[in-house]
C-alpha beads as a LAMMPS data file, in Angstrom:
LAMMPS data file: protein, C-alpha beads

474 atoms
473 bonds

1 atom types
1 bond types

-500.0 500.0 xlo xhi
-500.0 500.0 ylo yhi
-500.0 500.0 zlo zhi

Masses

1 110.0

Atoms # bond

1 1 1 0.000 0.000 0.000
2 1 1 2.803 2.421 0.928
3 1 1 4.531 1.828 -2.416
4 1 1 1.253 2.406 -4.257
5 1 1 0.647 5.705 -2.443
6 1 1 4.173 6.898 -3.229
7 1 1 3.758 6.089 -6.913
8 1 1 0.390 7.884 -7.067
9 1 1 1.925 10.905 -5.377
10 1 1 4.848 10.952 -7.761
11 1 1 2.555 10.657 -10.759
12 1 1 0.463 13.617 -9.628
13 1 1 3.670 15.569 -9.088
14 1 1 4.752 14.775 -12.668
15 1 1 1.549 16.276 -14.065
16 1 1 1.866 19.401 -11.944
17 1 1 5.520 19.918 -12.819
18 1 1 4.894 19.411 -16.541
19 1 1 2.114 22.005 -16.617
20 1 1 4.095 24.462 -14.535
21 1 1 7.178 23.958 -16.692
22 1 1 5.289 24.589 -19.950
23 1 1 3.759 27.747 -18.514
24 1 1 7.104 29.096 -17.340
25 1 1 8.807 28.424 -20.660
26 1 1 6.283 30.510 -22.549
27 1 1 6.728 33.558 -20.291
28 1 1 10.395 33.384 -19.288
29 1 1 12.708 36.077 -20.536
30 1 1 16.338 35.285 -19.892
31 1 1 18.649 38.077 -18.797
32 1 1 22.380 37.360 -18.703
33 1 1 24.700 39.512 -16.585
34 1 1 28.237 40.195 -17.782
35 1 1 30.811 39.638 -15.035
36 1 1 34.289 38.421 -15.884
37 1 1 37.411 37.486 -13.968
38 1 1 38.566 41.058 -13.297
39 1 1 35.216 41.842 -11.669
40 1 1 35.492 38.716 -9.526
41 1 1 39.016 39.633 -8.432
42 1 1 37.860 43.126 -7.520
43 1 1 35.050 41.648 -5.407
44 1 1 37.581 39.428 -3.657
45 1 1 35.641 36.171 -3.764
46 1 1 34.475 33.492 -6.151
47 1 1 30.788 32.549 -5.946
48 1 1 29.871 29.096 -7.217
49 1 1 26.665 27.076 -7.367
50 1 1 26.869 23.363 -6.690
51 1 1 24.520 20.581 -5.689
52 1 1 24.454 18.977 -2.261
53 1 1 24.605 15.198 -2.163
54 1 1 26.866 12.401 -0.957
55 1 1 29.706 13.272 -3.331
56 1 1 29.548 16.937 -4.372
57 1 1 29.122 18.899 -1.149
58 1 1 28.027 17.946 2.373
59 1 1 28.869 18.348 6.043
60 1 1 30.476 15.473 7.949
61 1 1 31.597 15.740 11.587
62 1 1 31.087 19.470 11.391
63 1 1 33.386 20.036 8.416
64 1 1 32.398 20.851 4.805
65 1 1 33.454 18.117 2.414
66 1 1 32.773 16.878 -1.102
67 1 1 34.398 16.397 -4.488
68 1 1 33.020 19.603 -6.002
69 1 1 33.682 21.556 -2.798
70 1 1 37.345 20.575 -2.679
71 1 1 37.794 21.286 -6.389
72 1 1 36.231 24.723 -5.923
73 1 1 38.420 25.443 -2.901
74 1 1 41.511 24.474 -4.863
75 1 1 40.543 26.799 -7.713
76 1 1 39.743 29.674 -5.319
77 1 1 43.147 29.146 -3.671
78 1 1 44.760 29.194 -7.117
79 1 1 43.203 32.636 -7.691
80 1 1 43.919 33.710 -4.087
81 1 1 40.220 34.455 -3.590
82 1 1 37.678 33.634 -0.910
83 1 1 35.006 31.093 -1.835
84 1 1 31.248 31.380 -1.377
85 1 1 29.005 28.446 -2.238
86 1 1 25.323 28.522 -3.142
87 1 1 23.507 25.187 -3.063
88 1 1 20.927 24.332 -5.705
89 1 1 20.069 20.842 -6.926
90 1 1 17.786 21.958 -9.755
91 1 1 20.110 22.552 -12.710
92 1 1 17.662 24.801 -14.573
93 1 1 17.301 27.048 -11.531
94 1 1 21.083 27.041 -11.076
95 1 1 21.628 28.188 -14.675
96 1 1 19.079 30.986 -14.241
97 1 1 20.731 32.149 -11.027
98 1 1 24.170 32.189 -12.617
99 1 1 22.929 34.096 -15.658
100 1 1 21.282 36.779 -13.541
101 1 1 24.511 37.285 -11.607
102 1 1 23.959 35.391 -8.340
103 1 1 27.055 33.283 -9.030
104 1 1 30.067 33.087 -11.328
105 1 1 30.128 29.413 -12.271
106 1 1 28.290 26.097 -12.015
107 1 1 30.264 23.338 -10.303
108 1 1 28.140 20.342 -11.268
109 1 1 29.077 17.131 -13.034
110 1 1 27.594 18.591 -16.227
111 1 1 27.686 16.028 -18.995
112 1 1 28.647 17.889 -22.155
113 1 1 25.870 17.957 -24.747
114 1 1 24.810 20.187 -27.626
115 1 1 21.546 20.990 -25.849
116 1 1 23.392 22.265 -22.785
117 1 1 25.779 24.305 -24.913
118 1 1 22.787 26.534 -25.578
119 1 1 22.599 27.269 -21.825
120 1 1 26.229 27.493 -20.681
121 1 1 29.804 27.596 -21.904
122 1 1 31.541 24.425 -20.789
123 1 1 35.030 24.293 -19.359
124 1 1 37.359 21.621 -20.611
125 1 1 36.364 18.206 -19.206
126 1 1 37.055 17.515 -15.533
127 1 1 36.422 13.791 -15.893
128 1 1 34.358 11.065 -17.504
129 1 1 31.406 8.989 -16.414
130 1 1 28.530 7.031 -17.902
131 1 1 24.923 6.628 -16.917
132 1 1 23.831 3.366 -15.350
133 1 1 20.557 1.727 -14.407
134 1 1 20.039 1.502 -10.646
135 1 1 17.980 -1.567 -9.764
136 1 1 17.496 -3.841 -6.795
137 1 1 18.929 -7.313 -6.449
138 1 1 16.598 -10.141 -5.384
139 1 1 15.994 -10.240 -1.627
140 1 1 17.850 -13.576 -1.390
141 1 1 20.743 -12.466 -3.597
142 1 1 23.391 -13.548 -1.075
143 1 1 22.421 -17.178 -1.559
144 1 1 22.371 -16.931 -5.378
145 1 1 25.086 -17.275 -8.003
146 1 1 26.026 -14.319 -10.211
147 1 1 24.435 -16.010 -13.219
148 1 1 21.172 -16.478 -11.309
149 1 1 21.164 -12.814 -10.303
150 1 1 21.954 -11.687 -13.861
151 1 1 19.039 -13.743 -15.219
152 1 1 16.635 -11.784 -13.002
153 1 1 18.060 -8.282 -13.456
154 1 1 17.892 -6.035 -16.521
155 1 1 21.181 -6.566 -18.307
156 1 1 20.177 -5.693 -21.866
157 1 1 18.865 -2.190 -22.571
158 1 1 16.227 -3.754 -24.827
159 1 1 14.651 -5.253 -21.710
160 1 1 13.796 -1.758 -20.448
161 1 1 10.891 -1.706 -22.890
162 1 1 7.677 -1.272 -20.891
163 1 1 9.541 -0.726 -17.609
164 1 1 8.851 2.315 -15.399
165 1 1 12.007 4.309 -14.747
166 1 1 11.893 7.305 -12.391
167 1 1 14.397 10.096 -13.033
168 1 1 14.944 13.631 -11.811
169 1 1 12.937 15.992 -13.992
170 1 1 14.993 18.096 -16.393
171 1 1 18.080 15.959 -15.825
172 1 1 20.439 14.490 -18.401
173 1 1 19.098 11.067 -17.344
174 1 1 15.631 11.973 -18.587
175 1 1 16.975 13.082 -21.968
176 1 1 19.184 10.003 -22.236
177 1 1 16.196 7.697 -21.723
178 1 1 14.250 9.561 -24.411
179 1 1 17.098 8.848 -26.835
180 1 1 17.359 5.254 -25.634
181 1 1 13.692 4.707 -26.541
182 1 1 14.494 5.598 -30.141
183 1 1 17.576 3.382 -30.116
184 1 1 15.727 0.279 -28.886
185 1 1 12.647 1.010 -31.003
186 1 1 10.244 0.570 -28.124
187 1 1 8.670 2.583 -25.302
188 1 1 10.110 3.045 -21.836
189 1 1 7.762 4.449 -19.218
190 1 1 9.961 7.418 -18.288
191 1 1 8.634 9.180 -15.200
192 1 1 10.287 12.560 -14.439
193 1 1 9.811 13.606 -10.810
194 1 1 10.953 16.613 -8.747
195 1 1 13.199 14.515 -6.504
196 1 1 16.987 14.541 -6.275
197 1 1 18.776 11.641 -7.929
198 1 1 20.050 10.239 -4.644
199 1 1 16.554 10.363 -3.184
200 1 1 15.438 8.172 -6.079
201 1 1 18.358 5.802 -5.490
202 1 1 17.217 5.466 -1.890
203 1 1 13.653 4.691 -3.027
204 1 1 15.009 1.896 -5.226
205 1 1 17.006 0.474 -2.306
206 1 1 13.897 0.529 -0.114
207 1 1 11.773 -1.196 -2.755
208 1 1 9.459 1.768 -3.245
209 1 1 10.332 2.129 -6.948
210 1 1 12.071 -0.376 -9.214
211 1 1 14.422 1.671 -11.394
212 1 1 16.237 4.961 -11.686
213 1 1 19.301 6.196 -13.576
214 1 1 22.343 8.116 -12.363
215 1 1 26.037 8.676 -13.088
216 1 1 28.151 5.607 -12.467
217 1 1 30.553 7.234 -10.014
218 1 1 27.640 8.413 -7.839
219 1 1 25.941 5.008 -8.182
220 1 1 29.067 3.203 -6.998
221 1 1 29.276 5.401 -3.907
222 1 1 25.652 4.693 -3.035
223 1 1 26.140 0.962 -3.588
224 1 1 28.683 0.949 -0.758
225 1 1 25.846 2.024 1.527
226 1 1 23.014 -0.009 0.000
227 1 1 24.528 -3.392 -0.830
228 1 1 21.239 -4.580 -2.335
229 1 1 21.662 -2.148 -5.245
230 1 1 22.920 -3.256 -8.630
231 1 1 24.517 -0.576 -10.815
232 1 1 26.270 -2.701 -13.444
233 1 1 23.954 -2.058 -16.417
234 1 1 25.039 0.949 -18.502
235 1 1 22.457 2.994 -20.375
236 1 1 24.906 5.370 -22.073
237 1 1 28.387 5.453 -23.530
238 1 1 31.144 7.247 -21.539
239 1 1 30.570 11.002 -21.415
240 1 1 32.774 13.944 -20.480
241 1 1 31.603 16.155 -17.645
242 1 1 32.654 19.717 -16.932
243 1 1 31.788 22.953 -15.133
244 1 1 29.851 25.773 -16.763
245 1 1 30.032 29.577 -16.997
246 1 1 27.773 32.184 -18.586
247 1 1 27.563 32.074 -22.378
248 1 1 28.646 35.711 -22.671
249 1 1 30.854 38.000 -20.630
250 1 1 32.954 35.292 -18.932
251 1 1 35.693 34.711 -21.504
252 1 1 38.631 35.423 -19.184
253 1 1 37.098 33.347 -16.401
254 1 1 36.703 30.449 -18.823
255 1 1 40.337 30.786 -19.944
256 1 1 41.490 30.806 -16.323
257 1 1 39.378 27.768 -15.446
258 1 1 40.655 25.800 -18.411
259 1 1 44.261 26.624 -17.575
260 1 1 43.751 25.512 -13.979
261 1 1 41.770 22.360 -14.868
262 1 1 44.416 21.328 -17.406
263 1 1 47.120 21.465 -14.762
264 1 1 45.159 20.200 -11.777
265 1 1 43.593 17.134 -13.413
266 1 1 47.005 16.033 -14.685
267 1 1 48.484 16.008 -11.177
268 1 1 48.448 13.606 -8.254
269 1 1 46.191 15.820 -6.117
270 1 1 43.293 15.284 -8.511
271 1 1 43.811 11.512 -8.538
272 1 1 43.853 11.435 -4.735
273 1 1 40.743 13.611 -4.544
274 1 1 38.830 11.419 -6.992
275 1 1 39.821 8.273 -5.116
276 1 1 38.801 9.842 -1.792
277 1 1 35.196 10.326 -2.861
278 1 1 34.580 7.654 -5.493
279 1 1 36.850 4.706 -4.738
280 1 1 37.414 4.687 -1.000
281 1 1 35.277 1.970 0.646
282 1 1 35.471 3.862 3.941
283 1 1 33.041 6.409 2.469
284 1 1 30.311 4.026 3.633
285 1 1 31.103 5.074 7.220
286 1 1 30.282 8.661 6.317
287 1 1 26.850 7.926 4.855
288 1 1 25.914 5.669 7.749
289 1 1 26.978 8.210 10.352
290 1 1 24.607 10.323 12.441
291 1 1 26.993 13.188 11.661
292 1 1 26.427 12.991 7.894
293 1 1 24.349 16.149 7.488
294 1 1 22.290 15.236 4.438
295 1 1 20.734 12.165 6.046
296 1 1 20.712 13.275 9.690
297 1 1 20.083 17.028 9.490
298 1 1 22.564 17.370 12.366
299 1 1 26.020 18.844 12.668
300 1 1 27.045 17.366 16.030
301 1 1 25.787 15.287 18.966
302 1 1 25.376 18.538 20.878
303 1 1 22.972 20.379 18.554
304 1 1 20.146 20.426 21.099
305 1 1 22.330 22.262 23.615
306 1 1 23.472 24.772 20.994
307 1 1 19.830 25.427 20.129
308 1 1 18.822 25.740 23.777
309 1 1 21.495 28.226 24.851
310 1 1 21.968 30.282 21.685
311 1 1 18.567 31.933 22.167
312 1 1 19.816 33.966 25.117
313 1 1 22.426 35.502 22.792
314 1 1 19.992 36.091 19.961
315 1 1 22.332 33.974 17.829
316 1 1 21.706 31.363 15.205
317 1 1 22.623 28.089 16.946
318 1 1 24.642 27.048 13.898
319 1 1 27.084 29.889 14.605
320 1 1 27.619 28.561 18.119
321 1 1 28.141 25.101 16.634
322 1 1 30.746 26.480 14.243
323 1 1 32.600 28.001 17.203
324 1 1 32.513 24.671 19.025
325 1 1 33.950 22.846 16.029
326 1 1 36.727 25.425 15.804
327 1 1 37.468 25.096 19.506
328 1 1 37.307 21.333 20.031
329 1 1 36.164 19.468 16.907
330 1 1 33.133 18.629 19.098
331 1 1 35.305 16.636 21.528
332 1 1 33.877 17.243 25.037
333 1 1 37.002 15.938 26.780
334 1 1 39.771 17.847 25.017
335 1 1 42.030 20.020 27.199
336 1 1 44.353 22.623 25.703
337 1 1 47.953 23.264 26.767
338 1 1 46.668 26.361 28.624
339 1 1 44.007 24.404 30.511
340 1 1 40.964 25.410 28.440
341 1 1 38.427 22.640 28.636
342 1 1 35.744 20.890 26.632
343 1 1 33.522 21.668 23.673
344 1 1 33.925 25.446 23.915
345 1 1 37.480 25.415 25.338
346 1 1 36.353 27.387 28.357
347 1 1 38.951 28.273 30.968
348 1 1 37.901 26.915 34.403
349 1 1 38.469 30.369 35.910
350 1 1 36.134 31.943 33.355
351 1 1 33.503 29.315 34.066
352 1 1 33.846 29.889 37.818
353 1 1 33.323 33.621 37.312
354 1 1 29.879 32.779 35.918
355 1 1 29.155 30.058 38.464
356 1 1 29.863 27.226 36.038
357 1 1 32.108 24.179 36.365
358 1 1 33.489 24.001 32.819
359 1 1 34.656 20.416 33.406
360 1 1 31.367 19.027 34.681
361 1 1 29.265 18.209 31.592
362 1 1 29.165 19.252 27.917
363 1 1 25.949 21.143 28.650
364 1 1 27.574 23.131 31.463
365 1 1 30.546 23.880 29.226
366 1 1 28.271 25.310 26.526
367 1 1 26.218 27.209 29.092
368 1 1 29.362 28.796 30.579
369 1 1 30.645 29.779 27.126
370 1 1 27.316 31.406 26.289
371 1 1 27.383 33.426 29.518
372 1 1 30.883 34.615 28.617
373 1 1 29.754 35.455 25.075
374 1 1 26.864 37.444 26.513
375 1 1 29.340 39.404 28.630
376 1 1 31.464 40.104 25.525
377 1 1 28.358 41.100 23.613
378 1 1 27.481 43.626 26.313
379 1 1 31.077 44.907 26.319
380 1 1 31.084 45.691 22.591
381 1 1 27.436 46.715 22.199
382 1 1 28.101 50.443 22.579
383 1 1 31.564 50.340 21.055
384 1 1 30.511 48.748 17.739
385 1 1 27.043 49.703 16.518
386 1 1 26.768 47.451 13.456
387 1 1 25.587 43.966 14.467
388 1 1 27.565 42.088 11.806
389 1 1 30.755 43.981 12.561
390 1 1 30.271 43.544 16.310
391 1 1 30.045 39.778 15.892
392 1 1 33.603 39.691 14.517
393 1 1 34.889 41.653 17.517
394 1 1 33.139 39.220 19.879
395 1 1 34.581 36.158 18.146
396 1 1 38.094 37.586 18.193
397 1 1 37.736 38.511 21.861
398 1 1 36.507 35.003 22.716
399 1 1 39.636 33.585 21.122
400 1 1 42.312 36.041 22.266
401 1 1 40.699 37.877 25.159
402 1 1 38.945 41.244 24.982
403 1 1 42.050 43.195 26.062
404 1 1 43.935 42.514 22.851
405 1 1 40.918 43.497 20.728
406 1 1 40.494 46.714 22.703
407 1 1 44.207 47.440 22.196
408 1 1 43.774 46.980 18.445
409 1 1 40.876 49.457 18.506
410 1 1 43.092 52.013 20.232
411 1 1 45.811 51.497 17.603
412 1 1 43.207 51.990 14.886
413 1 1 42.049 55.286 16.433
414 1 1 45.641 56.497 16.859
415 1 1 46.390 55.808 13.198
416 1 1 43.237 57.382 11.785
417 1 1 41.360 54.134 11.107
418 1 1 37.787 53.239 12.041
419 1 1 37.562 51.463 15.453
420 1 1 34.121 50.074 14.558
421 1 1 35.268 48.425 11.318
422 1 1 36.712 44.951 11.751
423 1 1 38.970 45.194 8.686
424 1 1 40.689 48.226 10.265
425 1 1 40.892 46.818 13.786
426 1 1 41.878 43.367 12.503
427 1 1 44.797 45.003 10.671
428 1 1 46.254 46.170 13.983
429 1 1 45.404 42.973 15.820
430 1 1 47.552 41.153 13.248
431 1 1 50.406 43.525 14.056
432 1 1 50.299 43.100 17.813
433 1 1 53.082 40.535 17.441
434 1 1 55.441 43.269 16.178
435 1 1 57.426 45.275 18.800
436 1 1 56.565 48.579 17.119
437 1 1 52.909 47.948 17.925
438 1 1 52.839 45.949 21.158
439 1 1 55.218 48.514 22.737
440 1 1 53.028 51.428 21.636
441 1 1 51.963 53.548 24.641
442 1 1 48.241 53.024 23.937
443 1 1 48.627 49.235 24.183
444 1 1 47.845 47.852 27.647
445 1 1 47.972 44.100 27.111
446 1 1 51.261 43.637 25.275
447 1 1 52.194 40.969 22.772
448 1 1 49.533 38.983 20.912
449 1 1 50.008 36.493 18.110
450 1 1 47.240 38.212 16.172
451 1 1 47.020 35.747 13.293
452 1 1 45.233 33.226 15.502
453 1 1 42.209 35.377 16.499
454 1 1 42.105 36.983 13.049
455 1 1 41.955 33.590 11.322
456 1 1 39.553 32.324 13.988
457 1 1 36.991 34.937 12.923
458 1 1 37.391 34.024 9.243
459 1 1 37.162 30.271 9.792
460 1 1 34.214 30.329 12.196
461 1 1 32.169 32.556 9.886
462 1 1 33.108 30.575 6.765
463 1 1 32.077 27.315 8.381
464 1 1 28.862 28.943 9.598
465 1 1 28.010 29.723 5.960
466 1 1 28.453 26.046 5.099
467 1 1 26.219 25.008 8.004
468 1 1 23.541 27.391 6.760
469 1 1 23.645 25.622 3.380
470 1 1 22.779 22.259 4.918
471 1 1 21.450 22.353 8.443
472 1 1 17.911 23.591 9.245
473 1 1 17.704 26.732 11.383
474 1 1 15.390 24.865 13.755

Bonds

1 1 1 2
2 1 2 3
3 1 3 4
4 1 4 5
5 1 5 6
6 1 6 7
7 1 7 8
8 1 8 9
9 1 9 10
10 1 10 11
11 1 11 12
12 1 12 13
13 1 13 14
14 1 14 15
15 1 15 16
16 1 16 17
17 1 17 18
18 1 18 19
19 1 19 20
20 1 20 21
21 1 21 22
22 1 22 23
23 1 23 24
24 1 24 25
25 1 25 26
26 1 26 27
27 1 27 28
28 1 28 29
29 1 29 30
30 1 30 31
31 1 31 32
32 1 32 33
33 1 33 34
34 1 34 35
35 1 35 36
36 1 36 37
37 1 37 38
38 1 38 39
39 1 39 40
40 1 40 41
41 1 41 42
42 1 42 43
43 1 43 44
44 1 44 45
45 1 45 46
46 1 46 47
47 1 47 48
48 1 48 49
49 1 49 50
50 1 50 51
51 1 51 52
52 1 52 53
53 1 53 54
54 1 54 55
55 1 55 56
56 1 56 57
57 1 57 58
58 1 58 59
59 1 59 60
60 1 60 61
61 1 61 62
62 1 62 63
63 1 63 64
64 1 64 65
65 1 65 66
66 1 66 67
67 1 67 68
68 1 68 69
69 1 69 70
70 1 70 71
71 1 71 72
72 1 72 73
73 1 73 74
74 1 74 75
75 1 75 76
76 1 76 77
77 1 77 78
78 1 78 79
79 1 79 80
80 1 80 81
81 1 81 82
82 1 82 83
83 1 83 84
84 1 84 85
85 1 85 86
86 1 86 87
87 1 87 88
88 1 88 89
89 1 89 90
90 1 90 91
91 1 91 92
92 1 92 93
93 1 93 94
94 1 94 95
95 1 95 96
96 1 96 97
97 1 97 98
98 1 98 99
99 1 99 100
100 1 100 101
101 1 101 102
102 1 102 103
103 1 103 104
104 1 104 105
105 1 105 106
106 1 106 107
107 1 107 108
108 1 108 109
109 1 109 110
110 1 110 111
111 1 111 112
112 1 112 113
113 1 113 114
114 1 114 115
115 1 115 116
116 1 116 117
117 1 117 118
118 1 118 119
119 1 119 120
120 1 120 121
121 1 121 122
122 1 122 123
123 1 123 124
124 1 124 125
125 1 125 126
126 1 126 127
127 1 127 128
128 1 128 129
129 1 129 130
130 1 130 131
131 1 131 132
132 1 132 133
133 1 133 134
134 1 134 135
135 1 135 136
136 1 136 137
137 1 137 138
138 1 138 139
139 1 139 140
140 1 140 141
141 1 141 142
142 1 142 143
143 1 143 144
144 1 144 145
145 1 145 146
146 1 146 147
147 1 147 148
148 1 148 149
149 1 149 150
150 1 150 151
151 1 151 152
152 1 152 153
153 1 153 154
154 1 154 155
155 1 155 156
156 1 156 157
157 1 157 158
158 1 158 159
159 1 159 160
160 1 160 161
161 1 161 162
162 1 162 163
163 1 163 164
164 1 164 165
165 1 165 166
166 1 166 167
167 1 167 168
168 1 168 169
169 1 169 170
170 1 170 171
171 1 171 172
172 1 172 173
173 1 173 174
174 1 174 175
175 1 175 176
176 1 176 177
177 1 177 178
178 1 178 179
179 1 179 180
180 1 180 181
181 1 181 182
182 1 182 183
183 1 183 184
184 1 184 185
185 1 185 186
186 1 186 187
187 1 187 188
188 1 188 189
189 1 189 190
190 1 190 191
191 1 191 192
192 1 192 193
193 1 193 194
194 1 194 195
195 1 195 196
196 1 196 197
197 1 197 198
198 1 198 199
199 1 199 200
200 1 200 201
201 1 201 202
202 1 202 203
203 1 203 204
204 1 204 205
205 1 205 206
206 1 206 207
207 1 207 208
208 1 208 209
209 1 209 210
210 1 210 211
211 1 211 212
212 1 212 213
213 1 213 214
214 1 214 215
215 1 215 216
216 1 216 217
217 1 217 218
218 1 218 219
219 1 219 220
220 1 220 221
221 1 221 222
222 1 222 223
223 1 223 224
224 1 224 225
225 1 225 226
226 1 226 227
227 1 227 228
228 1 228 229
229 1 229 230
230 1 230 231
231 1 231 232
232 1 232 233
233 1 233 234
234 1 234 235
235 1 235 236
236 1 236 237
237 1 237 238
238 1 238 239
239 1 239 240
240 1 240 241
241 1 241 242
242 1 242 243
243 1 243 244
244 1 244 245
245 1 245 246
246 1 246 247
247 1 247 248
248 1 248 249
249 1 249 250
250 1 250 251
251 1 251 252
252 1 252 253
253 1 253 254
254 1 254 255
255 1 255 256
256 1 256 257
257 1 257 258
258 1 258 259
259 1 259 260
260 1 260 261
261 1 261 262
262 1 262 263
263 1 263 264
264 1 264 265
265 1 265 266
266 1 266 267
267 1 267 268
268 1 268 269
269 1 269 270
270 1 270 271
271 1 271 272
272 1 272 273
273 1 273 274
274 1 274 275
275 1 275 276
276 1 276 277
277 1 277 278
278 1 278 279
279 1 279 280
280 1 280 281
281 1 281 282
282 1 282 283
283 1 283 284
284 1 284 285
285 1 285 286
286 1 286 287
287 1 287 288
288 1 288 289
289 1 289 290
290 1 290 291
291 1 291 292
292 1 292 293
293 1 293 294
294 1 294 295
295 1 295 296
296 1 296 297
297 1 297 298
298 1 298 299
299 1 299 300
300 1 300 301
301 1 301 302
302 1 302 303
303 1 303 304
304 1 304 305
305 1 305 306
306 1 306 307
307 1 307 308
308 1 308 309
309 1 309 310
310 1 310 311
311 1 311 312
312 1 312 313
313 1 313 314
314 1 314 315
315 1 315 316
316 1 316 317
317 1 317 318
318 1 318 319
319 1 319 320
320 1 320 321
321 1 321 322
322 1 322 323
323 1 323 324
324 1 324 325
325 1 325 326
326 1 326 327
327 1 327 328
328 1 328 329
329 1 329 330
330 1 330 331
331 1 331 332
332 1 332 333
333 1 333 334
334 1 334 335
335 1 335 336
336 1 336 337
337 1 337 338
338 1 338 339
339 1 339 340
340 1 340 341
341 1 341 342
342 1 342 343
343 1 343 344
344 1 344 345
345 1 345 346
346 1 346 347
347 1 347 348
348 1 348 349
349 1 349 350
350 1 350 351
351 1 351 352
352 1 352 353
353 1 353 354
354 1 354 355
355 1 355 356
356 1 356 357
357 1 357 358
358 1 358 359
359 1 359 360
360 1 360 361
361 1 361 362
362 1 362 363
363 1 363 364
364 1 364 365
365 1 365 366
366 1 366 367
367 1 367 368
368 1 368 369
369 1 369 370
370 1 370 371
371 1 371 372
372 1 372 373
373 1 373 374
374 1 374 375
375 1 375 376
376 1 376 377
377 1 377 378
378 1 378 379
379 1 379 380
380 1 380 381
381 1 381 382
382 1 382 383
383 1 383 384
384 1 384 385
385 1 385 386
386 1 386 387
387 1 387 388
388 1 388 389
389 1 389 390
390 1 390 391
391 1 391 392
392 1 392 393
393 1 393 394
394 1 394 395
395 1 395 396
396 1 396 397
397 1 397 398
398 1 398 399
399 1 399 400
400 1 400 401
401 1 401 402
402 1 402 403
403 1 403 404
404 1 404 405
405 1 405 406
406 1 406 407
407 1 407 408
408 1 408 409
409 1 409 410
410 1 410 411
411 1 411 412
412 1 412 413
413 1 413 414
414 1 414 415
415 1 415 416
416 1 416 417
417 1 417 418
418 1 418 419
419 1 419 420
420 1 420 421
421 1 421 422
422 1 422 423
423 1 423 424
424 1 424 425
425 1 425 426
426 1 426 427
427 1 427 428
428 1 428 429
429 1 429 430
430 1 430 431
431 1 431 432
432 1 432 433
433 1 433 434
434 1 434 435
435 1 435 436
436 1 436 437
437 1 437 438
438 1 438 439
439 1 439 440
440 1 440 441
441 1 441 442
442 1 442 443
443 1 443 444
444 1 444 445
445 1 445 446
446 1 446 447
447 1 447 448
448 1 448 449
449 1 449 450
450 1 450 451
451 1 451 452
452 1 452 453
453 1 453 454
454 1 454 455
455 1 455 456
456 1 456 457
457 1 457 458
458 1 458 459
459 1 459 460
460 1 460 461
461 1 461 462
462 1 462 463
463 1 463 464
464 1 464 465
465 1 465 466
466 1 466 467
467 1 467 468
468 1 468 469
469 1 469 470
470 1 470 471
471 1 471 472
472 1 472 473
473 1 473 474
């Protein structure tokens, strides 16, 4: 009954999506924004759109990971730019967003086709894959021979005639099956649905649908998690995949990407990266973990405490979680060389000041850190009016102590810079390790290795952006 209800629901969704899609096509007017590499350099960051799934981009044990994510980070490092990622699993929406200027490039496994050349300019190929049929082995497959299993499964594309195959609407898999119908001279019941490809793979594994299609490298990763899946029947020849940029106004960006891809894919780092996500059997541990964000919706075992205590700060709990990862990697028992303790690396003396035993429980450790953060928030509330700027001062003060941040503000004032602007104050915090600055008469707290709190602010806020991409606000 459950399977029947799911199929009815998917069928109704197909009708609705088809009607909506036809309506949108007749009224859509595409506007493409020109923004090339010089504009991106001037902005100081690369903005990319990618999809979130078990291989491209996800959060595991509090840290952003994924094949596309690491490729993008390597390219941003090559350009010496910051990286911002927008997540979007609908390719048509992603193309629209890039063309209207929300992002600079599409970091998907885009199979190169003439139809897609009308939408984007492709980079040179990043790799190759082929599309495969995802089907379920018999329930007693472990007691069967390979020949017996093969006799039951679809092994010849001709045998897809009359079969119902669910695929993500608008995907390359849908278009491939349309072509395959012509090639086999018979009808396949192709059912496009507004579900992500990996959601459909999961439905096959659970027995709720019989067939879907996806790229072989993604299928192999999912087979490590669902051993009942069979992904050995190809439905396409090998295809190149690449990234995409706007069709106009991105010529220099495209040249830069191609130069970087040519060098990077020829080196050992690319081979290691590919093996990490597509060949390493230990990836199964990630997908089965409660800390794999896509399946669990969690970033740590302590999310409930972050949610509970962040309210008193008026903070998003995911920001507090990002701080905790930076401090302890979510290890409640870690102790620093200076004696800071637990998830939030709270000094016992600081905890005692707020009536908290920082060593007692993870909850008490978080509670004590939040009380300290509230004190820092009150300290900087009148000194830094802008909320977003003030947050950076608070984070730096949590890491290095408020005295060093206040010293950096005084140095900024003395040198004609803005004491309420983090970029100006951070400049002098970085220089508090130089005698010229830590011996300055306005400095009260002496030497500080300023790179640590400065980088702390950057890393906590960057990770917070990744958490926002994946983890629900509540």
